[in-house]
C-alpha positions in Angstrom: -4.7 -10.3 26.3 -2.0 -7.7 25.9 1.7 -8.3 26.7 4.8 -6.1 26.7 7.7 -7.5 24.7 11.3 -6.3 24.1 12.6 -6.0 20.6 15.8 -8.0 19.8 18.8 -6.1 18.4 22.2 -6.9 17.1 24.9 -5.9 19.6 27.4 -5.9 16.7 25.5 -3.4 14.6 24.7 -1.2 17.7 28.4 -1.1 18.5 29.2 -0.2 14.8 26.7 2.7 14.9 27.9 3.9 18.3 31.5 3.8 17.2 30.4 6.3 14.3 29.2 8.8 16.9 25.7 7.9 17.6 24.3 7.9 21.1 24.6 4.4 22.4 21.0 4.0 23.2 20.0 5.4 19.9 22.4 3.1 18.2 20.8 0.1 20.0 17.2 1.4 19.0 18.3 1.8 15.4 19.9 -1.7 15.2 16.7 -3.2 16.4 15.1 -1.8 13.3 17.6 -3.4 11.0 20.1 -0.6 10.6 23.6 -2.1 10.3 25.8 0.6 9.0 25.9 4.4 9.5 25.4 4.8 5.6 21.9 3.5 6.0 21.0 6.5 8.0 21.9 9.0 5.2 18.9 11.2 4.2 20.6 13.0 1.3 18.8 13.0 -2.1 21.8 11.5 -4.0 21.3 8.3 -1.9 17.9 7.6 -3.5 17.5 4.5 -5.7 17.8 6.0 -9.2 14.6 6.2 -11.2 16.2 4.0 -14.0 15.7 1.0 -11.7 11.9 1.1 -12.0 10.2 -0.8 -14.8 8.5 1.3 -17.4 9.8 4.7 -16.2 12.2 5.2 -19.1 9.2 4.6 -21.5 7.1 7.0 -19.4 9.7 9.7 -19.5 10.0 9.4 -23.3 6.3 9.2 -23.8 5.6 12.3 -21.6 8.6 14.3 -23.2 7.0 13.6 -26.7 3.5 14.6 -25.4 5.0 17.9 -24.0 6.8 18.6 -27.3 3.6 17.9 -29.3 1.6 20.2 -26.8 -0.7 17.4 -26.0 -3.4 18.0 -23.3 -2.7 15.8 -20.2 -5.4 15.2 -17.6 -4.5 13.7 -14.1 -7.1 11.4 -12.6 -6.5 11.4 -8.9 -7.6 9.2 -5.9 -9.5 10.8 -3.1 -7.2 10.2 -0.2 -4.3 12.1 1.1 -1.8 10.1 -1.0 -3.9 10.7 -4.1 -4.3 14.5 -3.4 -0.6 15.0 -2.8 0.2 12.8 -5.9 -2.1 14.9 -7.9 -0.6 18.2 -6.6 3.0 16.9 -7.3 1.9 15.8 -10.8 0.2 19.1 -11.7 3.0 21.3 -10.3 5.8 19.1 -11.6 4.5 18.6 -15.1 3.7 22.4 -15.4 7.3 23.1 -14.3 8.5 20.9 -17.1 6.4 22.5 -19.7 3.2 20.3 -19.9 -0.3 21.4 -20.5 -2.0 19.6 -17.6 -5.3 19.7 -15.7 -6.8 17.3 -13.2 -10.1 15.8 -12.0 -10.7 13.8 -8.8 -13.8 11.7 -8.8 -16.3 12.0 -6.0 -16.0 8.7 -4.1 -19.7 8.4 -3.6 -20.6 8.7 -7.3 -17.8 7.0 -9.0 -16.0 4.8 -6.6 -12.3 4.1 -6.7 -10.0 3.9 -9.7 -10.2 4.8 -13.3 -13.6 3.3 -14.1 -15.4 3.7 -17.5 -17.8 6.2 -15.9 -14.7 8.4 -14.8 -13.4 8.1 -18.3 -16.7 9.4 -19.7 -16.3 12.4 -17.2 -12.7 13.0 -18.1 -13.6 12.8 -21.9 -15.6 16.0 -21.6 -12.3 17.9 -21.1 -11.0 16.4 -24.4 -7.6 15.2 -23.1 -5.1 13.5 -25.3 -3.7 11.6 -22.4 -5.0 10.5 -19.0 -2.3 10.1 -16.3 -3.5 8.2 -13.2 -1.9 8.8 -9.8 -2.4 6.4 -6.8 -4.7 4.3 -9.0 -5.1 2.6 -12.2 -3.2 -0.7 -11.9 -6.5 -2.6 -11.5 -8.5 -0.4 -14.0 -8.7 -2.9 -16.9 -12.2 -1.8 -18.0 -11.5 1.9 -17.5 -8.3 1.9 -19.6 -10.0 -0.1 -22.3 -12.8 2.6 -22.3 -10.3 5.3 -22.6 -8.5 3.6 -25.5 -11.9 3.2 -27.2 -12.4 7.0 -26.8 -9.0 7.7 -28.5 -7.4 8.6 -25.2 -4.0 7.2 -24.2 -3.5 6.3 -20.5 -0.3 6.5 -18.4 -0.8 4.6 -15.2 1.3 5.6 -12.2 0.3 3.6 -9.0 1.8 1.6 -6.2 -1.0 -0.9 -5.4 -0.8 -4.5 -6.0 -1.9 -5.5 -9.5 -4.6 -8.2 -10.1 -4.2 -11.1 -12.5 -4.6 -8.9 -15.6 -2.7 -5.6 -16.2 -4.7 -2.7 -17.8 -4.0 -2.1 -21.6 -2.3 1.2 -20.8 0.3 3.0 -23.0 2.7 3.1 -20.1 2.6 1.6 -16.6 4.9 2.7 -13.8 4.4 0.8 -10.6 7.2 -0.7 -8.5 4.8 -3.7 -7.6 4.0 -4.7 -11.2 5.4 -8.1 -12.4 9.0 -7.9 -13.5 9.9 -4.6 -11.8 13.2 -4.9 -9.9 13.0 -1.5 -8.1 14.2 -2.5 -4.6 11.9 0.0 -2.7 8.5 -1.7 -3.1 7.0 0.6 -0.5 6.7 3.9 -2.4 3.4 5.6 -2.0 1.6 6.9 -5.0 3.1 10.4 -4.6 6.5 8.8 -4.5 5.9 7.0 -7.7 4.8 10.2 -9.3 7.9 12.1 -8.0 10.0 9.4 -9.6 8.3 9.8 -12.9 9.0 13.5 -12.8 12.7 12.9 -12.1 12.9 10.5 -15.0 11.1 13.0 -17.2 13.3 15.8 -16.2 16.4 13.7 -17.0 15.0 12.9 -20.4 14.3 16.5 -21.2 18.0 17.2 -20.2 19.0 14.5 -22.6 17.0 16.2 -25.4 18.7 19.5 -24.6 15.6 21.3 -23.2 17.4 21.9 -19.9 20.9 21.8 -18.4 21.7 20.9 -14.8 21.8 24.6 -14.2 18.5 25.5 -15.9 16.4 22.5 -15.0 13.2 23.0 -12.8 13.8 22.4 -9.1 11.7 19.4 -8.4 13.0 19.2 -4.8 10.5 22.1 -4.1 7.8 19.3 -4.2 9.2 17.2 -1.5 7.0 18.7 1.3 4.1 17.2 -0.6 5.9 13.9 -1.2 6.6 13.6 2.6 3.1 14.4 3.5 1.6 11.8 1.1 4.1 9.2 2.1 3.5 9.4 5.8 -0.3 9.8 5.5 -0.6 6.7 3.4 1.2 4.6 6.1 3.5 2.9 3.7 6.6 1.3 5.2 9.4 3.8 5.7 12.2 1.9 4.2 15.6 3.6 3.6 14.3 5.1 0.3 11.0 6.5 1.8 13.0 7.9 4.9 15.1 9.9 2.5 12.0 11.3 0.8 10.3 12.1 4.1 13.4 13.5 5.8 13.9 15.9 2.8 10.3 17.0 3.0 10.5 17.7 6.8 13.8 19.6 6.3 12.0 21.9 3.9 9.0 22.4 6.2 11.2 23.2 9.3 13.1 25.8 7.1 9.7 27.3 6.1 10.2 26.3 2.4 6.9 24.6 1.7 3.7 25.1 -0.4 1.3 27.7 1.0 -1.4 25.0 1.5 1.0 22.8 3.6 1.9 25.9 5.7 -1.8 26.7 6.2 -2.5 23.0 7.2 0.2 23.3 9.9 -1.5 26.4 11.1 -5.1 25.0 11.1 -3.8 21.9 12.9 -2.2 24.0 15.6 1.3 22.6 15.0 4.7 24.2 14.5 6.2 23.7 11.1 9.6 24.7 12.5 9.5 21.4 14.5 7.8 19.3 11.9 7.8 15.5 12.5 6.0 12.5 11.1 3.6 12.5 13.9 2.4 16.0 12.8 2.0 14.8 9.1 0.1 11.5 10.1 -2.0 12.9 12.8 -2.3 16.6 12.1 -2.1 17.5 8.4 -3.1 14.2 6.9 -6.6 13.8 8.5 -7.6 17.3 7.7 -6.7 16.7 4.1 -8.4 13.4 4.0 -11.5 14.8 5.5 -12.4 16.4 2.2 -12.3 13.1 0.4 -14.3 11.4 3.2 -17.1 13.8 3.6 -17.3 15.8 0.3 -14.9 16.2 -2.6 -11.2 15.9 -2.6 -10.9 18.7 -5.2 -11.0 21.1 -2.3 -8.0 19.5 -0.7 -6.1 19.5 -3.9 -6.9 23.2 -4.5 -5.4 23.8 -1.0 -2.1 22.0 -2.2 -2.1 23.8 -5.6 -2.9 27.4 -4.8 0.0 29.9 -4.5 -2.2 32.3 -2.7 -1.5 32.1 1.0 -4.8 33.7 1.9 -6.8 31.3 -0.2 -4.8 28.3 1.2 -5.7 29.5 4.8 -9.4 29.8 3.8 -9.4 26.2 2.6 -7.4 24.9 5.4 -10.0 26.4 7.9 -12.8 24.7 5.9 -10.9 21.4 5.9 -10.4 21.7 9.7 -14.3 22.2 10.1 -14.7 19.0 7.9 -12.3 17.1 10.2 -14.2 18.1 13.3 -17.4 16.9 11.6 -15.7 13.6 10.6 -14.6 13.1 14.2 -18.1 13.5 15.5 -19.5 11.1 12.8 -16.7 8.6 13.7 -17.3 8.7 17.3 -21.0 8.1 16.8 -20.3 5.2 14.4 -17.8 3.7 16.8 -20.3 3.7 19.7 -23.0 2.2 17.5 -20.6 -0.6 16.3 -19.8 -1.5 19.9 -23.6 -1.6 20.7 -24.1 -4.0 17.7 -21.3 -6.2 18.8 -22.6 -6.4 22.3 -26.0 -7.7 21.1 -26.7 -11.4 21.6 -27.7 -11.9 18.0 -24.4 -10.6 16.9 -22.7 -13.8 18.0 -19.9 -14.3 20.5 -18.0 -11.5 22.2 -15.5 -10.0 19.7 -12.7 -11.2 22.0 -13.9 -14.9 21.3 -14.0 -14.3 17.5 -11.2 -14.4 15.0 -12.6 -11.6 12.9 -14.9 -8.7 13.2 -17.3 -7.5 10.4 -20.2 -5.2 11.2 -22.8 -3.2 9.2 -25.2 -0.4 9.9 -27.6 1.1 7.4 -27.0 4.6 8.7 -23.2 4.7 8.5 -21.2 7.0 6.3 -19.1 5.4 3.5 -16.4 8.0 4.0 -15.7 7.1 7.6 -16.0 3.4 7.8 -12.2 2.8 7.1 -11.4 4.9 10.2 -14.0 3.1 12.4 -12.5 -0.2 11.1 -9.0 0.9 12.3 -10.4 1.9 15.7 -12.2 -1.4 16.3 -9.1 -3.3 15.1 -7.0 -1.5 17.7 -9.6 -2.2 20.4 -10.1 -6.0 19.7 -6.9 -6.8 17.8 -8.9 -8.7 15.2 -9.1 -8.3 11.4 -12.0 -5.8 11.1 -14.3 -4.8 8.3 -17.0 -2.2 8.7 -19.8 -1.7 6.2 -22.1 1.1 5.0 -24.8 1.1 2.5 -23.6 1.0 -1.1 -26.3 1.3 -3.9 -29.8 -0.4 -3.6 -28.3 -3.9 -3.8 -24.9 -3.7 -2.2 -23.0 -2.8 0.9 -19.5 -1.3 0.8 -16.8 -2.3 3.3 -13.5 -1.0 4.5 -11.1 -3.3 6.4 -8.0 -3.1 8.5 -5.8 -6.1 9.5 -3.4 -7.2 12.1 0.1 -8.6 11.5 0.1 -12.1 10.1 -3.2 -11.8 8.4 -3.1 -10.7 4.7 -6.4 -9.0 4.2 -6.5 -8.8 0.4 -5.4 -12.5 0.2 -8.2 -13.4 2.7 -10.8 -11.6 0.6 -9.6 -13.4 -2.5 -10.0 -16.8 -0.8 -13.6 -15.7 0.3 -14.4 -14.7 -3.3 -13.3 -18.0 -4.6 -15.2 -20.0 -2.0 -18.4 -17.9 -2.4 -18.6 -17.0 -6.2 -20.7 -13.9 -7.0 -21.0 -12.8 -3.4 -18.4 -9.9 -3.7 -18.9 -7.5 -6.6 -15.3 -6.3 -6.3 -12.4 -6.0 -3.8 -8.9 -4.8 -3.6 -6.2 -3.5 -1.4 -3.1 -5.0 0.4 -2.0 -6.9 3.5 -3.2 -4.4 6.1 -6.1 -2.6 4.5 -8.7 -3.3 1.8 -12.0 -2.2 0.3 -14.8 -4.4 -1.0 -18.4 -4.3 -2.2 -20.7 -7.2 -1.1 -24.2 -8.0 -2.3 -26.5 -6.9 0.5 -28.5 -10.1 0.7 -25.4 -12.1 1.2 -23.8 -10.1 4.0 -24.4 -12.7 6.7 -22.8 -15.3 4.4 -19.9 -13.0 3.9 -19.5 -12.7 7.9 -19.4 -16.5 8.1 -16.9 -17.1 5.3 -14.6 -14.2 6.5 -14.7 -15.7 10.1 -13.9 -19.2 8.7 -10.8 -17.8 7.0 -9.8 -16.2 10.2 -10.2 -19.5 12.2 -8.0 -21.2 9.6 -5.2 -18.6 9.4 -5.0 -17.1 12.9 -3.3 -18.6 15.9 -4.0 -17.6 19.6 -0.5 -16.0 19.6 -1.4 -13.8 16.6 -4.6 -12.7 18.3 -2.8 -11.6 21.5 -1.9 -7.9 21.2 1.9 -7.3 21.7 3.4 -3.9 22.6 6.8 -4.0 21.3 9.3 -1.9 23.2 13.0 -1.1 23.2 13.3 -2.2 26.8 14.6 0.0 29.7 16.8 3.0 29.4 19.4 4.7 31.6 18.4 7.5 33.9 20.2 10.1 31.9 18.0 9.4 28.9 15.1 11.1 30.6 16.2 14.5 29.4 14.9 17.0 26.8 18.2 16.7 24.8 17.8 12.9 24.4 14.0 13.4 23.4 15.2 16.0 20.8 17.7 13.5 19.5 15.0 10.9 19.1 12.8 13.5 17.3 15.5 14.2 14.7 15.0 10.7 13.2 12.4 9.8 10.7 10.0 7.3 12.5 6.9 5.7 11.0 5.3 2.6 9.5 7.8 -0.3 9.5 10.3 1.9 11.3 8.5 2.5 14.6 9.2 5.4 17.0 10.9 4.2 20.2 8.8 2.8 23.0 10.4 1.9 26.3 9.3 -0.1 29.3 10.2 -0.3 33.0 8.9 -0.7 36.6 7.7 2.5 38.1 6.1 3.5 41.5 2.7 5.2 41.0 2.9 8.2 43.4 -0.1 10.2 42.2 -2.9 9.8 39.7 -6.0 11.7 38.7 -8.5 11.6 35.8 -8.6 14.5 33.4 -11.8 15.3 31.5 -13.2 12.1 32.6 -11.1 10.1 30.2 -7.3 10.7 30.5 -5.2 9.3 33.4 -2.7 11.8 34.7 0.2 10.4 36.8 3.3 11.1 38.8 5.7 8.2 38.6 8.7 7.5 40.5 11.9 5.4 40.0 14.5 5.8 42.7 15.0 9.5 43.3 13.6 10.5 39.9 10.0 11.8 39.4 8.2 11.8 36.1 5.0 13.3 34.9 2.9 10.9 32.7 -0.2 10.8 30.8 -2.3 7.8 29.6 -4.7 9.1 26.9 -8.2 7.7 26.6 -7.7 5.5 29.8 -9.4 6.3 33.0 -8.9 3.3 35.2 -6.4 4.0 38.0 -3.3 1.8 38.6 -2.1 0.2 41.7 1.0 1.2 43.8 3.4 0.2 41.0 3.2 -1.0 37.4 5.2 -2.2 34.5 4.8 0.6 32.0 5.3 0.9 28.3 5.7 4.5 27.3 7.0 7.0 24.8 9.1 10.0 25.6 7.8 13.5 24.9 9.1 17.0 25.5 6.4 19.1 27.3 7.1 22.9 27.4 5.1 25.0 29.8 5.9 28.6 30.7 9.2 28.4 28.8 10.4 25.3 30.8 10.8 22.0 28.9 10.4 18.8 30.9 10.3 15.1 29.8 6.8 13.6 29.9 6.0 9.9 29.6 3.1 9.1 27.3 1.9 5.7 28.4 1.0 3.1 25.7 0.2 0.2 28.2 0.6 -0.6 31.9 0.1 -3.8 33.9 
């Protein structure tokens, strides 16, 4: 069951925004996303929440400044997704700019798993570092940090994930989500946390007389990487994150970006001069992530660290090939998952369940998260897909729906079924876990039981939220461009509209996309409904996005359909 809903908005706030010069329809859209004052739309760097507001960051700055002065060897241990890769690149580039001796390693996800484990510490110790700096991981690495301490290696944890019941015994912890941290933007990605650490470190070095305002290294040159990691990690784009992303997009559009970022734009067939969050989330991010999913993220990090444009282009092409391979694997796994779910032995139809959990012994660990996301979108159910782990376990990756906190659900399952899960972690909308293979069926039942307890019929109904109808004059390239200039993303969704249209013509492209001409009064609109081949009736209530489509030098507005009924 899918229904189209219209977001509520504050007329008072919309009027305030319009009075400040915003287009009235844009003012209404922004007020529906909680924007009350024009000042909240500022994307200038001085508007960022200052680093001093983050717990532990002053200590981190002093510690790292001392380490640089003592010429200590720093080693960054990165995560293997896009956020981890960009955080690593920001850390390496930024720390070197500030005078540090720093190298990095990124563990192979299939050999070492996630986080700073004792095994990764043993690997890192071969490089004889004085200090390990984690990026986008470490807050749950109690055993790994203890192993590093035992080996005489200090650990500085920079992370954004939710902590467990016990914090690791690190020399320093910087994480806006750790207990007692009053930093107001809890939604920083790992790359955002690392950027904040660098800002605090630079300020500490100024305080020590190493730099002045005029001679300090320009950390803003790293904002293209910060924007890419923030968008790709699908964290909420609150005011603070929108500033970081907007500044990164500004640099991309002006051509002032790392060679690797420019090469990824080229490989994705997208124009950096018109860069937006959609390009980062669906063009660049997946190509970078493909390295960590199928092979080794060190290739992706090299792409972001090299200053050689030719080498960056070579790597970007290799990453593009990996991404095509990933898509093929994903398509096959998704088809197999649907076949498994259709089997009588699999239980009731997914639409009659509260959760979906599915396993196949041929599936690829690096792709199960994407397949979970696709199945979650299809069935609108909390979904976990599993692939083989070691000889005795299966590894799962889950995605959730609004109102169902996935990590908390796994915590409850773990308490009810002791010993069934080897480990788990994550947050409200995504999580990872390892389950003992012989108890997988038991896990399915326990997870479904939590779904039955927590989810209502209303939550299980898919809702397409829209911004309602718009005036005829909004169907213009200028208005679409106005929308594109804003920073949209997770928690600050791009505008979707709805209205009644006559269906004048329709045809199916490539056997899977519905191309239409729609009418409303005297107006005519081209429209496309991707991955939907069933034709509509003579008229329909349509939820859609607006897009500028340029062909032969002429730009026309196209409706991209999200849902129709």
